[in-house]
C-alpha angles and dihedrals in degrees: 000000000000127000093244089062089068090063102050093106100036141003087231126048130176121257120197116209116212129181105249093216106037096027087224113154103241104179148331122231140162126251137187129201095273092051091051090051092049089048090054093044098046101030090230127103116265123186144183111245108218092193097049094030094225144098118270135187109218106239097025092121103019099040089231097125123180109226111208115230097170137000123207137172129214124250092268094050092234103102131050132210120203117197103207146178106223122216091211139323113352099204119081086229091066095255119131092238132026086227104079105110120095121217116236 
């Protein structure tokens, strides 16, 4: 499968970040073809920021990079899963995971 095949339905697709050791889900982001290529080239997770409308490398300002151990796609080729080793907290709030709030 080629990277371009992931983007047949949309220019942006979701990417789930999971800790490669604990299997904890750390975050969900969006990626485009260029961000996937950069992730493969650098070994760290790149995303497309929908709010800032630009590429960003997770950890570029905080130092908390996500080092990719494995990359997988789902059965429909429209979502990615990155198994990562995080350098520190993944969430911008300082929490280990972005999924720390309970729904009432």
